[in-house]
N, C-alpha and C positions, 0 to 999 in steps of 0.2 A: 463353402463357396456360396456367395450371395449376390443378389442383384444390386447394382449401383443405382440408387434413386437420386437423381440430381436434376437441376433445372438448367437448361441450355438456352441462353438468350442470344439471338443472333439476328439483329436487324428485324426485317419483316417476319422472320421465322417465329418470333414471339406472338405474331398475330395469325399463325396457322399455315404458313407456307410449308410445302412438302417436307416432311421427314425430320425437321430440326430436333424435335425432342424425342421422337419415338425410339431412336437408337440409344437413348439414355438408359435403357433397360438391357444391359448386357451381362452375361454370366461372368463370373470372376475369371474364367479361363480366357475370355476375350481381352481381359486386361492383364494378361500374363506379363511377366517382367520383360522389359525391352533390352536394347543393346547397352553397352557401357555408357554411351552418350545418352543418358536417360533424359526423359522429358523434364521440363522445369518443375521444381518441387512445388511451386505455388499453383500448378494447374493439374488437378486430379482427374480431369476428363479423360476417359479412355480414348486411345487413338482412333478407334473405329468411329466413335461419335464425332470427333472433329472432322474426320474424313467425310462422314455423311453430311454434316452441315455444309462443308465446302462443296459437296456434290450438288446440293440443291441451289447453290447460288453461283455456280461456275458459268462463265460466259460460253455460249454455244455459237461457234462460228465455222470452224473447219470440220474435219471428220477423222475418225480413227477407228480401227477395227480390232486391233490386237489388245490382249489383256496386259496389264502391267507385269513386267518380269518378276517372278517370285511372289506374286500376289497371295498365294496360299501357303508359302513357306517362311516368309519374312517374320521377324519379331513384330509385335504390335507397333512399336515406334518405327521400325523399318518400313512397315506397311504404310503408315501415315506419310512418311517422307516420299515413298514411291508414288503414292496416290497424288500427292501435291505436285510432283514433277510431271507425272503422266497427264493429269487433268489440265495443267497449264499448257501443255503442248497439244492436247487433244481437241479442244474446242467442243463441237457437238459430237458426241460419241455415237458411232454406228457399229455395233458389234457384228462380226461375221456369224453365219449360221453355226459354225463350229464353236465359236466362243460362247454363243448363247446356250448351246448344248452342254458345254463344260460348266457354265454357271448354273444351269438348271439341275444338273446332277449334284453340284455342290450344295445347292439350297436344301436338298433332301437329307443332308447329313446331320442336321440338328447339332451343329458344333460351331467352333470359331470360323471354320471355312465357310459355313452357311451364312454367317453374319457378313463376312467379307464379300461373298457373292451378291448378297442383297445390297450392300453398299455400292458395289460396282454397277449393278443394274439401276440404281438410283440415278446414275449419271446418264443413262441411256433412255431417251424419251421416245424411242421408236416403238411401233406396234409389236415388234418381236419381243422386246424386253418386257413390255406390258403383259404380253401373253404368258411369258415365263413366270412372272410374278403371280399373276392371277391363277394360273394352273396349279402352281405350288399351293396357294392358299385353298383352292377348291379341292385339294386332296384331303383337306380337313384332318391333317395329321395331329395326333395327340403326342406331345413330348413325353418321353419316359420320366423325366424329372423337370422341375420347374425352370431351371436356368436354360434348358435345352430348347426352349421355344424362341430364343432371342432372334434367330435368323428370320423366323416367320413374322415376328413383331416388326422387324425392320422392313421386311417385304411389304407388309400391309401399309406401313408409313410411306414407303416409296411410291405407292400408288396414288397418293394425294395429289390433286391438281392435274391429273392426266386427262385432259379434256379431249384428246385426239380420238378416243373411242367412247362414244356416248353410252355404251353398255357397261363401262367400268364401274360407275357409281351404282348401277342397278345390281351388278354381280357382287359388289362389296356389301350392299344392303342385304342381299340374300344370305351372306355369311353371318349376318347379325340377327335378323328377324325372319329369315326364311324357314322353310320346313326342316332344313338340316343346317342349323347354325354351326359355326366352327366350335369344336369341343374345348378349345383352350381359351380361358377367360381373357388373358392379356392380349392374345391375338385378335379375339373377337372385339374387344374394346378398341383396338387400333383400327380394325376394319370399319367400326362404327364412326370413329373420328374422321377417317378419310372419306367415308360416304357422306357424313354431315357437312364436311367442307365443300362437297360437291352439291349440296342442297337437298340431300335425301333425308327429309325430316322424319320419316317413319322410324328412324333409329332413336329418336329423342326419348320416348317412353322407356325404352330398354336402358339407355344410359342413365336415366333417372333411377331406374331400379337398382343399378349398380351403386349409386350414391346411397340409396336407402338400405342396402344390405347391412345386416347386423345393427340396425337401429330400430326404434319403436315403430317406425313407419314401414318396416319391411313387408308387413302383411298387405300393404296397398298394391304391391307388385312383387310377389315372392320370387326369389332367385330361380332361374331355370338353368343354372349351370352347376357343375359338380361343386359341392360345398368346399370352401377353403377358408383358412384363417388369415391368409396373406392377401389382403385386399387394398393395401395402401396405394400401390402403384395404379391398379385398375381404377380405383376411385378418383385418384388425382387426374389421370388422363381423361376420365369421363367428365369430371368437373371442368377441366380446361376446355374441352370440346364444347360443352354446353355454354360456358361463359363466353367463349368466342362467338358462338352463334347468337347469343343474346346481346353482344356488343358491350360487355362489362368486364372489368378485371376479375380474375379468378380469386375468390376469397376463401375457397375450400381449404381446410387444413386436415391432412390425412391423420395427424396425431391429435386432432381436436376431439372434444367430447361427443358422445352419441347424440346429444341434443343439438350440438353445432352442426353435425353432419346432416341430420334430418332437416334442420332449419334451412341449411344451404340448398338442399334438394327442393324444398318447398319454394324458396326464393327464386331459384332458377326456373322452376316449373311455371311460376307466375309470370316471370319476365318473358318466357318463350310463348306464353299463351296470348300475349298482347297482339 
């Protein structure tokens, strides 16, 4: 079971609108086989990713409080179709207290259900949904295995652009460079991305340290996370966030040479220092 590493380009989301790419790191279980009417063969994107992209661009006009029927039992493709129909009818989503409690419990499961809960919460821009997402991240839960952090990664992405609560960026920053940073590297990177999108530049040095990990420049900012050999996604997301802040296209290649990775970190550092 491995993570899917792919690029999602969706209008303004390529420039950092909430959530578009963060959901691209989903465990294989999240892409479990769908119903007989399978997805088009030329689109390998997991349904939860497409649903999340739709969530961040859905029009907000009316209101809806009930969860989509079968949201936690449908096949992946069935979930996607249900979300599409539900969001079209929903407009601006306002979950009931009971629904928020259900999603909060699901977020803690570190499974496919957690990913779906995070996707649904991405539709809801109310303070209650923001609170559920933040409180989950501030539990600083460490996933038993690498794929099981997918729900928390999506939760961190879902907090991007939530300007309604001025403390959201501050609390995200604390999960990156505070006294008790999030223990999961991928979740921490996504928190950093969402914080940087809100202007919290204190996370920039740490994101640069992610790019420098396992290069000759690593000693400039030694890793402060649990050592891991699987850095491609974390480095890519860090590079994308830094490039977006610098106003340049992302040139970082996760499969590039050590020299390329170190050089790209230096280039971005220089651009951001101007």
